[in-house]
VEXDREN-2710 file (C-alpha; in Angstrom, 1 decimal):
% VEXDREN-2710
k/r/px/py/pz
1/MET/-88.8/16.5/-8.6
2/ALA/-85.2/17.4/-9.2
3/ALA/-83.8/14.8/-6.9
4/LEU/-86.2/12.0/-5.9
5/ILE/-88.2/9.7/-8.1
6/SER/-91.6/11.1/-7.2
7/PRO/-94.6/8.8/-6.9
8/LEU/-96.1/11.0/-9.6
9/PHE/-94.0/9.0/-12.1
10/TYR/-93.6/5.7/-10.3
11/VAL/-93.4/4.5/-6.7
12/SER/-90.0/4.8/-5.0
13/ARG/-89.0/1.2/-4.3
14/PHE/-86.0/2.2/-2.1
15/TYR/-87.9/3.5/0.8
16/THR/-90.4/0.7/0.4
17/LEU/-87.6/-1.8/0.9
18/LEU/-86.4/0.1/4.0
19/GLY/-90.0/0.0/5.3
20/LEU/-89.8/-3.8/5.1
21/LEU/-86.7/-3.7/7.3
22/SER/-88.6/-1.6/9.8
23/ILE/-91.1/-4.3/10.2
24/LEU/-88.5/-6.4/12.1
25/HIS/-86.7/-3.5/13.6
26/ASP/-87.5/0.1/14.3
27/SER/-86.8/2.7/11.6
28/ALA/-83.8/4.2/13.3
29/LEU/-82.0/0.8/13.4
30/ALA/-83.0/0.1/9.8
31/PHE/-81.6/3.5/8.8
32/ARG/-78.2/2.8/10.5
33/LEU/-78.1/-0.8/9.2
34/VAL/-78.4/0.4/5.6
35/VAL/-75.8/3.1/6.1
36/ALA/-73.4/0.6/7.6
37/ILE/-73.9/-1.9/4.8
38/LEU/-73.4/0.8/2.1
39/LEU/-70.2/1.9/3.8
40/ALA/-68.9/-1.6/4.0
41/LEU/-69.7/-2.3/0.3
42/GLN/-68.1/0.9/-0.8
43/ALA/-65.0/0.1/1.2
44/TYR/-64.8/-3.3/-0.4
45/TYR/-65.0/-2.0/-4.0
46/ALA/-62.6/0.8/-3.3
47/LEU/-60.1/-1.7/-1.8
48/ARG/-60.6/-3.9/-4.9
49/ALA/-59.8/-1.0/-7.2
50/ALA/-56.8/0.1/-5.0
51/LYS/-55.4/-3.5/-5.1
52/ALA/-55.6/-3.4/-8.9
53/VAL/-53.2/-0.5/-9.1
54/CYS/-51.2/-0.8/-5.8
55/ALA/-49.2/-3.8/-4.7
56/ASP/-48.9/-2.4/-1.2
57/ARG/-51.8/-3.8/0.8
58/TYR/-51.4/-1.2/3.6
59/VAL/-51.7/1.7/1.2
60/SER/-54.6/0.1/-0.5
61/SER/-56.4/-0.3/2.8
62/ILE/-55.7/3.4/3.7
63/LEU/-57.2/4.5/0.4
64/ALA/-60.3/2.4/1.0
65/PHE/-60.7/3.9/4.5
66/GLY/-60.3/7.4/3.1
67/VAL/-63.1/6.8/0.6
68/SER/-65.5/5.3/3.2
69/ALA/-64.8/8.0/5.7
70/ASN/-65.9/10.7/3.3
71/VAL/-67.4/13.4/5.4
72/PHE/-69.8/14.9/2.9
73/ARG/-72.0/11.9/2.4
74/VAL/-72.2/11.0/6.0
75/ILE/-72.9/14.6/7.1
76/SER/-75.5/14.9/4.4
77/VAL/-77.4/11.9/5.7
78/HIS/-77.7/13.3/9.2
79/GLU/-78.4/16.9/8.2
80/CYS/-81.5/16.5/6.2
81/GLY/-81.9/12.7/5.9
82/PRO/-81.3/12.2/2.1
83/LEU/-80.6/8.5/2.4
84/THR/-81.4/8.2/-1.3
85/GLU/-78.6/10.5/-2.3
86/PHE/-76.2/8.8/0.2
87/ALA/-77.0/5.4/-1.3
88/ALA/-76.8/6.6/-4.9
89/VAL/-73.4/8.2/-4.5
90/ALA/-72.1/5.0/-2.8
91/PHE/-73.4/2.8/-5.7
92/LEU/-71.9/5.3/-8.2
93/ASN/-68.5/5.0/-6.5
94/MET/-68.8/1.2/-6.7
95/SER/-69.6/1.5/-10.4
96/VAL/-66.7/3.7/-11.1
97/CYS/-64.3/1.5/-9.1
98/THR/-65.4/-1.7/-10.9
99/PHE/-65.2/0.1/-14.3
100/MET/-61.7/1.3/-13.5
101/VAL/-60.7/-2.3/-12.7
102/LEU/-62.3/-3.5/-15.9
103/LEU/-60.4/-1.0/-18.0
104/LEU/-57.1/-2.0/-16.4
105/ARG/-57.7/-5.7/-17.0
106/ILE/-58.6/-5.1/-20.6
107/ALA/-55.4/-3.1/-21.0
108/THR/-53.4/-6.0/-19.6
109/GLY/-55.3/-8.7/-21.6
110/GLU/-57.1/-10.2/-18.6
111/ARG/-60.8/-11.1/-18.4
112/ASP/-63.2/-9.6/-15.9
113/ARG/-66.7/-10.9/-16.5
114/TYR/-67.8/-9.6/-13.1
115/GLY/-66.7/-6.1/-14.1
116/TRP/-68.8/-6.2/-17.3
117/VAL/-72.0/-6.9/-15.3
118/SER/-71.4/-5.0/-12.0
119/THR/-70.5/-1.7/-13.6
120/GLY/-73.8/-1.3/-15.3
121/LEU/-75.7/-2.9/-12.4
122/PHE/-74.4/-0.5/-9.8
123/TYR/-74.9/2.5/-11.9
124/SER/-78.5/1.4/-12.7
125/ILE/-79.2/1.1/-9.0
126/ALA/-77.7/4.5/-8.3
127/SER/-79.8/6.0/-11.1
128/THR/-83.0/4.4/-9.9
129/ILE/-82.5/5.5/-6.3
130/HIS/-81.5/9.1/-7.0
131/PRO/-82.0/10.2/-10.7
132/LEU/-80.0/13.4/-10.2
133/THR/-77.0/11.4/-9.1
134/GLY/-77.5/9.1/-12.0
135/PHE/-77.6/12.0/-14.4
136/TYR/-74.3/13.6/-13.4
137/GLY/-72.7/10.2/-12.6
138/GLY/-73.7/9.0/-16.0
139/ILE/-71.8/11.9/-17.5
140/VAL/-68.7/10.8/-15.5
141/LEU/-69.0/7.2/-16.5
142/GLY/-69.7/8.1/-20.1
143/LEU/-66.6/10.2/-20.4
144/LEU/-64.6/7.5/-18.7
145/GLY/-65.9/5.0/-21.2
146/ILE/-65.0/7.3/-24.1
147/VAL/-61.5/7.7/-22.8
148/GLY/-61.2/4.0/-22.3
149/PHE/-62.4/3.2/-25.8
150/ALA/-60.1/5.8/-27.4
151/VAL/-57.1/4.3/-25.7
152/LEU/-57.9/0.6/-25.8
153/GLY/-59.8/0.6/-29.1
154/ARG/-61.8/-2.5/-28.1
155/LEU/-65.1/-3.1/-30.0
156/SER/-66.4/-5.1/-27.0
157/LEU/-66.0/-2.0/-24.8
158/LEU/-68.0/0.1/-27.3
159/ILE/-70.8/-2.4/-27.4
160/PHE/-70.7/-2.6/-23.6
161/GLY/-70.9/1.1/-23.3
162/LEU/-73.8/1.6/-25.7
163/SER/-75.8/-1.3/-24.3
164/ASN/-75.3/-0.1/-20.7
165/ALA/-76.1/3.5/-21.7
166/ALA/-79.3/2.4/-23.4
167/GLY/-80.3/0.3/-20.4
168/ALA/-79.3/2.8/-17.8
169/ALA/-81.2/5.6/-19.7
170/LEU/-84.4/3.7/-19.1
171/MET/-83.9/3.7/-15.3
172/PRO/-84.3/7.5/-14.8
173/GLY/-86.7/7.8/-17.8
174/PRO/-89.8/8.7/-15.7
175/TRP/-87.7/11.5/-14.2
176/LEU/-86.0/12.7/-17.4
177/GLU/-89.1/13.0/-19.4
178/PRO/-90.9/15.6/-17.3
179/MET/-87.6/17.4/-16.7
180/ILE/-87.1/17.7/-20.4
181/GLN/-90.7/18.8/-20.9
182/PHE/-91.0/21.2/-18.0
183/GLY/-87.5/21.8/-16.8
184/LYS/-87.6/25.5/-17.7
185/LEU/-90.5/25.9/-15.3
186/VAL/-88.8/24.1/-12.4
187/HIS/-86.5/26.5/-10.7
188/THR/-84.4/24.4/-8.4
189/SER/-81.2/26.4/-8.6
190/THR/-80.9/30.2/-8.2
191/PRO/-77.9/32.6/-8.5
192/ASN/-78.0/33.1/-4.7
193/LEU/-77.6/29.4/-4.1
194/ASP/-74.9/29.2/-6.8
195/PHE/-72.7/31.6/-4.8
196/MET/-73.2/29.9/-1.4
197/TYR/-70.4/27.4/-1.9
198/PHE/-67.6/27.2/-4.5
199/GLN/-68.3/30.7/-5.9
200/GLY/-67.8/32.4/-2.5
201/SER/-64.9/34.6/-1.7
202/VAL/-61.5/33.4/-2.7
203/ALA/-60.3/33.2/0.9
204/SER/-63.2/31.4/2.5
205/GLY/-64.1/29.0/-0.3
206/PRO/-60.9/26.9/-0.5
207/LEU/-60.3/27.1/3.3
208/SER/-63.8/25.9/4.2
209/ALA/-63.7/23.2/1.5
210/LEU/-60.4/21.8/2.9
211/ASN/-61.5/22.0/6.5
212/PRO/-61.7/18.4/7.9
213/TRP/-63.8/19.6/10.9
214/SER/-67.4/19.7/9.9
215/TYR/-69.8/21.2/12.4
216/GLY/-72.8/21.8/10.1
217/HIS/-75.4/24.5/10.1
218/PHE/-75.8/24.9/13.8
219/ARG/-73.9/27.7/15.7
220/GLU/-74.9/29.3/19.0
221/ASP/-78.3/27.7/19.0
222/THR/-79.1/29.3/15.7
223/VAL/-79.9/27.4/12.5
224/THR/-78.0/28.9/9.6
225/THR/-77.4/28.0/6.0
226/ASN/-73.7/27.8/5.9
227/TYR/-73.0/25.2/3.3
228/GLU/-69.2/26.0/3.1
229/VAL/-68.3/24.4/6.5
230/SER/-70.7/21.5/6.2
231/VAL/-69.5/20.1/2.9
232/PRO/-65.8/19.7/2.8
233/VAL/-63.7/18.1/0.1
234/ALA/-62.2/14.7/1.0
235/LEU/-58.9/16.1/2.3
236/ALA/-57.7/12.5/3.0
237/LEU/-58.0/11.6/-0.7
238/LEU/-56.3/14.9/-1.6
239/ILE/-53.3/14.0/0.6
240/LEU/-53.2/10.5/-0.9
241/SER/-53.2/12.1/-4.4
242/VAL/-50.3/14.4/-3.5
243/ALA/-48.4/11.4/-2.0
244/GLY/-49.1/9.4/-5.2
245/LEU/-47.7/12.3/-7.3
246/ILE/-44.5/12.5/-5.2
247/LEU/-44.1/8.7/-5.3
248/TRP/-44.6/8.6/-9.1
249/LYS/-42.0/11.3/-9.6
250/HIS/-39.4/9.3/-7.7
251/PHE/-40.4/5.7/-8.5
252/PRO/-42.0/5.7/-11.9
253/LYS/-43.3/2.3/-13.1
254/GLN/-42.2/0.9/-16.4
255/SER/-45.6/-0.4/-17.5
256/SER/-46.9/-1.2/-20.9
257/ARG/-47.7/1.7/-23.2
258/THR/-51.4/0.9/-23.3
259/THR/-51.7/0.9/-19.5
260/ARG/-49.6/4.0/-19.2
261/ASN/-51.7/5.9/-21.8
262/LEU/-54.9/4.7/-20.1
263/LEU/-53.9/5.9/-16.6
264/CYS/-52.6/9.3/-18.0
265/SER/-55.8/9.8/-19.9
266/VAL/-58.0/9.0/-17.0
267/LEU/-55.8/11.2/-14.8
268/ALA/-56.2/14.2/-17.2
269/LEU/-60.0/13.6/-17.4
270/SER/-60.4/13.5/-13.6
271/CYS/-58.4/16.7/-13.1
272/ALA/-60.5/18.5/-15.7
273/LEU/-63.8/17.2/-14.3
274/GLY/-62.8/18.1/-10.8
275/VAL/-62.0/21.7/-11.8
276/ILE/-65.3/22.1/-13.7
277/CYS/-67.3/20.9/-10.6
278/MET/-65.5/23.4/-8.4
279/LEU/-66.3/26.2/-10.8
280/VAL/-70.1/26.4/-10.9
281/GLY/-69.9/29.3/-13.3
282/CYS/-68.9/26.7/-16.0
283/SER/-72.6/25.7/-16.0
284/SER/-73.4/28.4/-18.6
285/VAL/-70.6/27.1/-20.8
286/PHE/-72.3/23.7/-21.0
287/GLY/-75.8/24.9/-21.5
288/ASN/-76.6/25.5/-17.8
289/LEU/-75.7/21.9/-17.0
290/PHE/-75.7/22.5/-13.2
291/GLY/-79.1/24.4/-13.3
292/ILE/-81.0/21.5/-11.8
293/VAL/-78.4/20.6/-9.1
294/GLN/-80.5/22.6/-6.5
295/PHE/-77.5/23.0/-4.2
296/PRO/-74.0/23.6/-5.7
297/HIS/-72.4/21.8/-2.7
298/ARG/-73.8/18.5/-4.1
299/LEU/-71.0/18.8/-6.7
300/VAL/-68.5/18.0/-4.0
301/ALA/-69.5/14.3/-4.4
302/TYR/-68.1/14.4/-7.9
303/VAL/-65.0/16.4/-6.8
304/ASN/-64.3/13.6/-4.3
305/LEU/-65.0/11.0/-7.0
306/CYS/-62.4/12.7/-9.2
307/LEU/-59.9/12.7/-6.3
308/LEU/-60.4/8.9/-6.0
309/LEU/-59.7/8.4/-9.7
310/ILE/-56.7/10.7/-9.5
311/ALA/-55.3/8.7/-6.5
312/LEU/-55.9/5.4/-8.4
313/CYS/-54.2/6.6/-11.5
314/LEU/-51.1/8.0/-9.7
315/PHE/-50.8/4.8/-7.6
316/GLY/-51.0/2.8/-10.8
317/MET/-47.9/4.5/-12.2
318/VAL/-45.8/3.9/-9.1
319/ASP/-43.2/1.1/-9.0
320/TRP/-44.3/-0.5/-5.7
321/GLN/-41.8/-3.3/-6.0
322/GLN/-38.9/-0.9/-6.2
323/LEU/-40.4/1.3/-3.5
324/GLY/-41.0/-1.7/-1.2
325/ALA/-37.3/-2.6/-1.4
326/ARG/-36.3/0.7/0.2
327/ARG/-35.4/0.4/3.8
328/ASN/-37.1/3.6/4.9
329/TRP/-40.4/2.9/3.0
330/PRO/-42.2/1.5/6.1
331/LEU/-41.5/4.8/7.9
332/TRP/-42.8/6.9/5.1
333/ARG/-45.8/4.7/4.7
334/VAL/-46.7/5.4/8.4
335/ARG/-46.1/9.1/7.7
336/ILE/-48.7/9.0/4.9
337/ALA/-51.1/6.8/6.9
338/VAL/-51.2/8.9/10.1
339/PRO/-52.5/12.2/8.7
340/VAL/-54.9/10.4/6.3
341/ILE/-56.5/8.3/9.1
342/LEU/-56.5/11.1/11.6
343/ILE/-58.2/13.5/9.2
344/ALA/-60.8/11.0/8.1
345/ALA/-61.5/10.0/11.7
346/LEU/-61.7/13.7/12.7
347/GLY/-64.4/14.2/10.1
348/LEU/-66.4/11.3/11.4
349/ILE/-66.0/12.4/15.0
350/SER/-67.1/15.9/14.2
351/LYS/-70.0/14.5/12.4
352/LEU/-71.1/12.6/15.5
353/ALA/-70.7/15.7/17.6
354/TYR/-72.6/17.7/15.1
355/VAL/-75.5/15.3/15.1
356/GLN/-75.8/15.4/18.9
357/ALA/-75.6/19.2/18.8
358/ALA/-78.2/19.4/16.1
359/ASP/-80.5/17.2/18.1
360/LEU/-80.2/19.5/21.2
361/VAL/-80.9/22.6/19.1
362/PHE/-84.1/21.1/17.7
363/ARG/-85.1/19.8/21.1
364/ASN/-84.8/23.2/22.7
365/ARG/-86.9/24.8/19.9
END
């Protein structure tokens, strides 16, 4: 009830559509086909957003790869099969990327009719597939829209936000209504679960979160519930964010005041949201906002989303033309690309090894 759209409220169309694919192919192939399509779509829209802030096509491609090779969502799919959450987070990322491009084009006086439509469309799809992702993702998009309206002051943006909010609220309506009515009786999050990830010990929490090697719950033929090692933060995006900060410090871009204020405001918002998601104890401050999240490690998806926004904002404030004129820039670009690609690839390889190991464990049981 906390995550899926239960048939009690209305039939889940997502798995129905996957069932149609299974008519022509077996379910395993349909599963992998959907995952591959979602990764490709996510990479495209991440690349589109990166190109809007970064004139270096190689760096833009590296950022798009870092987003698509996010270990958490891929690991999540193979651990317990939540393809709905995987798809919802992918569509949420697409929505945020298109919304970021829309805000930037409004700031520069350009038109983006596609962005007006796709932002709400992708979010509505995410909210329909997985209401819990739509709930928290809606908060992120809503705050991003408020910041955009406060900086840009466009009435069209306000109308767009209100209309999309009204329309998107109808999508998870059959889920929200019983949660509002009976939420106090549905215990999906307990204090023990709250301390299993971000609120663990100071030493193990950050180290496990930044560990690119993800080997899941299975150790020595024993199924354990170690969420720390199986849900790492996107270290590749963190490296790109740090690189963007260093480049911004040495090669600041002389952009318009509106664009600069927009990027700085979104950057501040992303940092604040990322910190809140890493401190599950903040839930009590916001009226037990995380009380229905079921597993605190789900918040990593939003930490990684904040890292994506941070990287985009920092790249948008870098003077890429001045940087490209430097003779040693190609060498430094390689130095940035190598660790990012290796870490992202390491996460994917460890995921594949983990899936095989998990299969052997269950087969031996």
